[in-house]
ZAKOL-113693 format. One record per atom (N, C-alpha, C): x, y, z; residue in one letter. Coordinates in steps of 0.1 Angstrom, whole numbers, padded with zeros to 4 digits, always signed. Atoms other than C-alpha are relative to their C-alpha. Example, Ala and Ser with C-alpha at 12.3 -4.5 7.8 and 13.67 -1.06 7.14 Angstrom:
2
+0009-0012+0000A +0123-0045+0078A +0009+0012+0000A -0009-0011+0000S +0137-0011+0071S -0008+0011+0008S 
// end
This chain:
226
-0007+0011+0004M +0645+0186-0152M -0002-0015-0005M +0004+0012+0007T +0644+0155-0173T +0007-0007+0005T +0007+0013-0003I +0637+0124-0161I +0010-0011-0009I -0006+0013+0013R +0663+0092-0176R -0005-0011+0007R +0012+0012-0005V +0647+0063-0177V +0012-0009-0008V -0008+0010+0007L +0667+0027-0188L -0014-0009-0002L +0014+0006+0005V +0638+0007-0207V +0008-0021+0002V +0000+0017-0006V +0644-0032-0194V -0007-0008-0008V +0006+0005+0009E +0632-0052-0224E +0006-0010-0011E -0008+0009+0012D +0639-0087-0240D -0003-0001-0013D +0003+0000+0016E +0621-0082-0274E +0005+0011-0002E -0010-0011+0006E +0640-0063-0295E -0008+0008-0006E +0003-0011+0009V +0611-0046-0313V -0012+0004+0012V +0006-0005-0014A +0593-0040-0277A +0009+0011+0007A -0009-0009-0004A +0625-0025-0267A +0001+0013-0009A -0008-0010+0006R +0629-0003-0295R -0013+0011-0002R +0013-0006+0004A +0590+0009-0294A +0000+0007+0011A +0003-0003-0010H +0590+0016-0257H +0011+0010+0002H -0008-0013+0000A +0624+0039-0262A -0005+0005-0006A +0001-0011+0003A +0612+0059-0286A -0018-0001+0002A +0007-0010-0003Y +0579+0066-0270Y +0007+0005+0014Y -0004-0013-0010V +0596+0078-0238V +0010+0010-0011V -0010-0010+0004E +0618+0097-0260E -0016+0010-0005E +0010-0010+0006R +0582+0116-0271R -0006+0002+0008R +0009-0008-0014V +0571+0124-0238V +0007+0012+0006V -0007-0011-0004H +0581+0157-0228H +0008-0002+0014H -0001+0005-0013G +0602+0154-0198G +0011-0009+0005G -0003+0016-0006F +0618+0122-0199F +0011-0005-0015F -0011-0002+0011T +0650+0109-0221T +0003-0016+0008T -0006+0015+0000V +0664+0072-0228V +0015+0001+0004V -0017+0000-0007A +0695+0068-0205A +0002-0016-0008A -0007+0013+0008G +0699+0032-0221G -0009-0011-0003G +0009+0014+0002V +0683-0004-0233V +0004-0010+0004V -0005+0014-0008A +0689-0036-0216A -0012-0010-0006A +0003+0008+0005R +0681-0068-0229R -0003-0016+0007R -0001+0016-0008S +0684-0091-0201S +0003+0009+0014S -0003-0006-0015A +0685-0086-0160A +0019+0002+0000A -0017-0005-0003G +0726-0085-0161G +0004+0013-0010G +0000-0012+0007E +0726-0061-0187E -0005+0011+0006E +0002-0014-0005A +0706-0037-0166A +0009-0003+0012A -0007+0003-0010M +0725-0046-0135M +0015+0007+0000M -0011-0009+0002R +0756-0036-0152R -0001+0016-0008R +0001-0012+0006H +0742-0007-0171H -0004+0012+0015H +0005-0009-0011L +0727+0012-0134L +0017-0004+0008L -0008+0001-0006T +0757-0001-0124T +0017+0011-0004T -0011-0011+0006G +0778+0024-0142G -0009+0015-0001G +0011-0010+0006D +0748+0051-0148D -0009-0001+0015D +0006-0002-0009P +0736+0056-0110P -0007+0014-0001P +0009-0011-0001D +0721+0087-0122D -0015-0004-0010D +0016+0008+0005V +0691+0063-0140V -0009+0006+0013V +0005-0010-0009Q +0661+0083-0123Q -0016-0016-0001Q +0009+0009+0002L +0634+0053-0133L +0005-0011-0014L -0005+0017+0006V +0637+0014-0149V -0016-0002-0004V +0010+0003+0001L +0607+0009-0171L +0003-0018-0002L -0001+0012-0001L +0608-0032-0161L -0006-0014-0008L +0006+0010+0004D +0595-0062-0180D +0004-0011+0008D -0004+0009-0010M +0593-0092-0159M -0001-0012-0010M -0008+0013+0009H +0603-0121-0187H +0006+0003-0008H -0015-0003+0010L +0636-0118-0193L +0009-0016+0001L -0004+0010+0004P +0660-0143-0207P +0009-0009+0012P -0008+0004-0011D +0682-0145-0174D -0006+0000+0015D +0012+0000-0011G +0651-0146-0149G -0003+0016+0003G +0014-0006-0002H +0624-0129-0135H +0001+0018+0003H -0008-0017-0006G +0625-0089-0134G -0002-0002+0014G +0005-0004-0014L +0611-0093-0093L +0015-0003+0005L -0011+0006-0003G +0644-0111-0092G +0014+0011+0002G -0011-0017+0003L +0663-0080-0109L -0003+0009+0012L -0001-0013-0012L +0648-0054-0083L +0002-0006+0007L -0005+0006-0007Q +0658-0073-0058Q +0016-0001+0003Q -0012-0004+0001R +0693-0070-0064R +0003+0011+0000R +0001-0011-0005L +0684-0037-0073L +0004+0009+0012L +0006-0002-0016R +0674-0031-0036R +0014-0003+0003R -0011+0008-0005A +0703-0053-0027A +0015+0012+0001A -0013-0003+0001A +0731-0033-0042A -0004+0019+0005A +0005-0013+0000G +0716+0000-0032G -0008+0012-0006G +0009-0011+0012H +0699+0015-0061H -0012+0005+0003H +0012-0004-0007L +0670+0034-0053L -0010+0008-0012L +0006-0003+0008C +0658+0040-0086C -0015-0006+0000C +0013+0005+0004D +0619+0040-0096D -0004-0009-0011D +0004+0010+0010V +0603+0014-0113V -0016-0002-0001V +0017+0000+0010I +0572+0010-0142I +0001-0013+0001I +0000+0013+0011A +0564-0024-0148A -0005-0003-0011A +0013-0001+0014V +0556-0028-0183V +0003-0015-0003V +0007+0020+0001T +0544-0066-0186T -0005-0005-0006T +0013+0012+0002S +0520-0095-0197S -0003-0001+0014S +0007+0010-0010A +0520-0104-0165A -0009+0004+0008A +0008-0009-0008R +0491-0100-0148R -0003-0012+0010R +0003+0007-0013D +0492-0130-0121D +0003+0003+0010D +0001-0011-0010A +0480-0114-0088A +0015+0000+0009A -0015+0005-0007E +0509-0128-0069E +0009+0009-0007E -0009-0007+0009V +0531-0111-0096V -0005+0015+0007V +0000-0017+0001V +0516-0080-0089V +0001+0005+0015V -0002-0005-0017R +0514-0082-0050R +0013+0003+0002R -0013-0001-0007A +0552-0090-0049A +0003+0012-0005A -0002-0017+0001A +0558-0059-0072A +0002+0010+0006A +0002-0010-0010V +0541-0038-0054V +0004+0008+0012V -0006-0001-0010A +0556-0048-0020A +0018-0002-0001A -0015-0001+0003Q +0593-0047-0038Q +0000+0016-0002Q -0002-0014+0007G +0584-0008-0050G -0001+0004-0009G +0005-0002+0015V +0567-0008-0080V -0009+0012-0001V +0011-0013+0000V +0550+0026-0087V -0008+0002-0008V +0015+0002+0008L +0530+0019-0116L +0001-0008-0006L -0002+0011+0007Y +0524-0011-0135Y -0013+0003-0008Y +0004-0001+0017L +0512-0010-0176L +0003-0013-0001L +0001+0021+0010L +0500-0045-0193L -0002+0002-0012L -0004+0004+0014K +0509-0052-0223K -0011-0004-0004K -0008-0011+0013P +0497-0043-0251P -0004+0011+0006P +0004-0011-0004F +0489-0005-0245F +0006+0007-0015F -0004-0010+0012T +0489+0022-0267T +0005+0008+0002T -0010-0010-0004F +0509+0056-0263F -0004+0007+0009F +0008-0010-0010A +0484+0076-0251A -0002-0006+0016A -0002+0000-0005T +0483+0051-0227T +0013+0001+0013T -0011+0006-0001F +0519+0044-0219F +0003+0018+0004F -0003-0012+0000R +0524+0085-0221R -0009+0003+0015R +0007-0002-0013S +0495+0087-0190S +0008-0003+0008S -0009+0008-0021K +0519+0067-0164K +0011+0007-0001K -0007-0010+0000L +0545+0087-0173L +0000+0016+0006L +0002-0013-0002E +0531+0117-0171E -0006+0004+0017E +0003-0003-0014Q +0516+0110-0134Q +0011-0007+0008Q -0014-0004-0008Y +0550+0099-0126Y +0008+0016+0003Y -0006-0015+0003A +0563+0130-0137A -0008+0014+0010A +0003-0010-0013A +0539+0149-0113A +0000-0002+0010A -0007-0002-0013Y +0546+0129-0087Y +0014+0005+0008Y -0015-0003-0003R +0584+0136-0086R -0002+0016+0001R +0000-0016+0001E +0577+0172-0092E -0006+0004+0012E +0005-0005-0014R +0553+0175-0060R +0013-0004+0011R -0008+0002-0009L +0581+0154-0045L +0008+0010+0003L -0012-0012-0004G +0609+0178-0053G -0004+0012+0003G +0003-0009-0007A +0588+0204-0041A -0005+0006+0011A -0001+0003-0016S +0584+0197-0008S +0008+0003+0010S -0008-0002-0007G +0612+0205+0002G +0008-0006+0019G -0002+0010-0017G +0618+0189+0042G -0007-0006+0005G +0014+0011-0004E +0592+0174+0061E -0012+0003-0008E +0012-0001+0008V +0559+0169+0043V -0010-0001+0012V +0012+0000-0011A +0523+0172+0061A -0009-0012-0008A +0007+0009+0006Q +0500+0144+0057Q -0006+0005-0018Q +0004-0012+0008D +0479+0165+0030D +0008-0004-0013D -0012+0001+0012E +0512+0167+0011E +0006-0011-0006E -0005+0016+0001L +0520+0131+0012L -0014-0007-0010L +0010+0008+0007D +0482+0121+0000D -0001+0000-0013D -0003-0008+0016A +0488+0145-0030A +0011-0008-0007A -0009+0010+0008M +0520+0128-0040M -0001-0010-0004M +0007+0013+0001F +0505+0095-0037F -0012+0000-0010F +0010-0002+0011G +0474+0108-0058G +0003-0004-0008G -0004-0008+0019T +0493+0118-0088T +0006-0013-0006T -0005+0011+0005L +0504+0082-0089L -0014-0008-0007L +0010+0005-0001H +0468+0069-0090H -0011+0006-0006H +0017-0011+0007A +0448+0098-0110A -0002-0009-0014A +0006+0005+0006R +0425+0085-0130R -0002+0010-0008R +0009-0007+0010G +0413+0115-0149G +0004-0003-0020G -0001+0001+0013T +0432+0109-0183T -0002-0008-0007T +0001+0012+0004N +0423+0070-0183N -0011-0004-0002N +0011+0007-0001A +0390+0070-0174A -0010+0002-0013A +0003-0005+0013P +0362+0071-0202P -0007+0011+0000P +0007-0012+0002L +0352+0101-0216L -0012+0001-0002L +0014-0002+0001P +0316+0118-0216P +0000-0003-0014P +0001-0001+0012K +0303+0121-0250K +0001+0017-0004K -0004-0014+0003G +0317+0151-0269G +0008+0004+0009G -0013-0001-0004M +0350+0154-0250M +0012-0011-0008M -0006+0005+0006S +0384+0148-0265S +0012-0008+0010S -0010+0001-0008A +0409+0126-0251A +0016+0012+0000A -0006-0013+0003E +0431+0155-0269E -0001+0011+0009E +0006-0014-0011S +0417+0181-0250S +0002-0001+0013S -0007+0007-0015L +0420+0160-0219L +0009+0004+0003L -0008+0000-0001R +0451+0160-0224R +0006+0013+0000R -0005-0016-0001E +0459+0197-0229E -0005+0009+0016E +0007-0004-0011V +0436+0205-0200V +0012-0003+0016V -0009+0011-0009V +0458+0183-0180V +0016+0008+0004V -0018-0006-0002T +0494+0199-0188T -0005+0018+0003T -0002-0012-0007V +0480+0237-0183V -0002-0001+0018V +0004+0003-0012L +0463+0225-0151L +0017-0004+0010L -0012+0002-0007R +0500+0210-0141R +0009+0010+0002R -0013-0007+0000K +0522+0237-0151K -0005+0011+0007K +0008-0014-0010A +0496+0266-0132A +0008+0000+0009A -0009-0002-0018G +0512+0254-0097G -0012+0006+0008G +0010-0005-0010V +0479+0271-0088V -0015-0003-0005V +0010-0001+0002G +0441+0270-0089G -0005+0008-0011G +0004-0006+0006M +0423+0278-0119M -0017+0000+0000M +0020+0001-0001S +0386+0291-0127S +0002-0002-0013S +0005+0003+0006A +0366+0278-0156A +0002+0014-0015A -0004-0013+0007T +0370+0315-0172T +0018-0004-0002T -0023+0001+0001E +0415+0311-0169E -0003-0013-0009E -0011+0018+0011L +0418+0276-0186L -0007+0006-0009L +0010-0001+0013A +0387+0288-0212A +0016+0008-0012A -0008-0009+0010E +0412+0315-0224E +0015-0005-0006E -0018+0011+0007R +0447+0291-0223R -0004-0007-0010R +0002+0009+0003I +0432+0267-0238I -0009+0004-0014I +0004-0001+0010G +0412+0287-0264G -0017-0005-0002G +0009+0004-0002S +0379+0274-0255S -0013+0006+0004S +0015-0001-0013S +0342+0283-0242S +0004-0001+0016S +0005+0001-0013R +0337+0288-0207R -0004-0017+0005R +0009+0015+0000V +0313+0261-0206V +0006-0019-0002V -0010+0009+0006T +0337+0239-0225T +0011-0004+0011T -0011+0005-0011A +0365+0243-0199A -0003-0006+0010A +0004+0003-0015R +0344+0240-0171R -0007-0015-0003R +0004+0014+0001R +0332+0203-0183R +0013-0009-0003R -0012+0005-0006Y +0367+0192-0182Y +0003-0002+0010Y -0011-0004-0010L +0376+0205-0155L -0010-0007+0012L +0007+0006-0011E +0345+0191-0135E +0006-0016+0001E -0003+0013+0000H +0353+0158-0154H +0015-0006+0011H -0010+0002-0007L +0385+0158-0139L -0002-0002+0016L +0003+0000-0015A +0372+0167-0100A -0009-0014+0001A +0003+0010-0003D +0347+0141-0105D +0009-0016+0002D -0011+0015+0000T +0376+0113-0113T +0006-0001+0013T -0010-0001-0010G +0396+0127-0082G +0009+0005-0007G -0018-0003+0001S +0428+0142-0100S -0002+0016-0003S +0000-0012-0001V +0415+0177-0095V -0006+0005+0009V +0005-0005-0016E +0404+0198-0063E -0004+0014-0001E +0006-0015-0006R +0376+0221-0058R -0002+0009+0005R -0006-0006-0010T +0382+0250-0039T -0010+0013+0000T +0003-0012+0008P +0361+0283-0037P +0008+0010+0003P -0008-0013+0003R +0378+0317-0049R -0007+0011+0008R +0007-0008-0004Y +0367+0348-0028Y +0006+0014-0009Y -0005-0009+0003G +0369+0379-0041G -0011+0015-0006G +0008-0012+0004G +0348+0414-0046G -0013-0001+0004G +0013+0001-0001S +0309+0408-0048S -0006-0010-0002S +0003+0012+0002G +0286+0379-0051G +0002-0012+0000G -0001+0021-0009R +0287+0341-0051R +0016+0001-0003R -0019+0003+0003P +0330+0331-0051P -0001-0011-0016P -0006+0008+0006E +0340+0312-0078E +0008-0013+0001E -0011+0007-0007V +0356+0280-0078V +0010-0002-0009V -0011+0004+0006A +0388+0272-0086A +0003-0012+0002A -0005+0016+0005Y +0403+0238-0100Y +0012+0003+0001Y -0019+0004-0006H +0439+0222-0081H -0001-0009-0011H -0004+0015+0002W +0455+0195-0097W +0008-0006+0012W -0002+0003-0013R +0461+0173-0069R +0014-0004+0002R 
// end
């Protein structure tokens, strides 16, 4: 299911760039671009199907947090990712208190932007798959996807960000644990290389290692995306 995004950004160049970035990320589409708090409110009132707002904090007719308060008061339950240069600890604290799910500081690269949206998509995917009531471990996994560090952590020598993204994509789509051998076959690498990426993701908390028993000999390690 495609996630519909409203970009709220007063600077024209940045607004166009953020909208273009959204369209480059699989599973997301731009529902609209608002250059002010008032324009954002009008758009959301007329388009209640927006699921995600990329919210700048410095708007010409008010602060982003003020807009967020108005959204919640009006019953808009869309998720919000702050995309801003505001680094003040009080602003960050207030944003989190009002339900901002992720915080992206300007300036940033497309890779960082994409990583945040992919974390959000993984969170929604887990939430949608949960059905009715959820257990504690399911809740932990849902919220853990919002703060997964695997694609942002510094990479060890010999590992590339592009290959890491491919590994993450394969693991997320698999829905089940994968061994290093199975992953190697999917991405066209050696088992040793696949295992290096899997261990890196495990060390940074993005995947979980579990033993897989079958046949004789030592159990195989399966890696599950959290």
